N, C-alpha and C positions, 0 to 999 in steps of 0.2 A: 504494500500500500504506500503510495507517494503522497506525502503531506505538504509538499512545497506549494507556496502561494504564487499565483500568477501576478506578474507585474503589468500594470496597465501601460499602454503605449503612449497615452496622453493624460495630462492632469490639469485641472482648472484651479488656479491659485485662489486661496481664500484670504480674507482681510487679515493683515498683520503677518502673513507668512513671508519668509525670506528665502533666498537661494539655499542658505545653509539648512534651514528647517525642512524644506522640501527634500533636499538631498539626503538628510538624515533619515527621513521617513522611508525612503526607498533604498537606503544603504548604498549610496553612491557618493563619490567625492563631489563637493560643490563645484569644483573647476570642470569636471566632466559634464555636469548638468548645464553649466554656463556655456561651455563650448558647443554642446549639442544644440543649444537654442540661440547661439550667437548673442548672448546677453552681455551688455556693457554697463547696465545699471540695475538697481534692485527691482524686484518684481512689483507688479501692480495687481490689485484685486481683479479677478476675472480673466487674467492673462492665461493662455493655454500653453503648456509646456510639453515638449516631447520628452518622455522618460526613456533614456537610452537603455538598451539591454546590457546589463552588467553581469559578467560572469567572473567570479572570483570572490575574494574575501577582503573586507576592509582592514587596513593596517595603518598604524601610526608610525611614521619614520623616526628612527632613533639615530643618535650620533654614530658615525663610522659606516653607515650603510650607503649604498649607491643604487642607481637605477638598474644597473646590470645585475647586482647582487639580488635585488628584490624581484625584478621582472624579466631577467634574462638578457635584456638589451635596452639601450635608450629608446629605440624605435618601438619596442613592445610596450615600454612604459608610457610613451606618448599615445599610442593607440588605445591602451586601457584607461588612461587617466585624462586624456584630452588636453594635456599641457606638457611643456618641457620643464616647467618650474619644479624644483625639488628642494625641500628644506626640512630640517628637524621639526617634528610636531605635525607635519602635514599628514592628512588622512588620504590614503591612496588605495587603489584596487590592486591586489596581487594576482 
């Protein structure tokens, strides 16, 4: 029996929600959500977002780690996380 939840393809933003709060709800990095929707500013109520299919586990980057160590290559990191940005404390998909 498979108990996995289906992730919707789209989501309508509710009042007071931020990129971070929506990303946290769907267990994806905020930068990936922003990149998927070409966002350059915060969300507005009623805005429709595309929720990217995210396969992997969320992880918080620690000191001494690299894109290659965590994702196999910088290209794979960019593909999974929608950014080249990499820093300690960042939430990423592995």
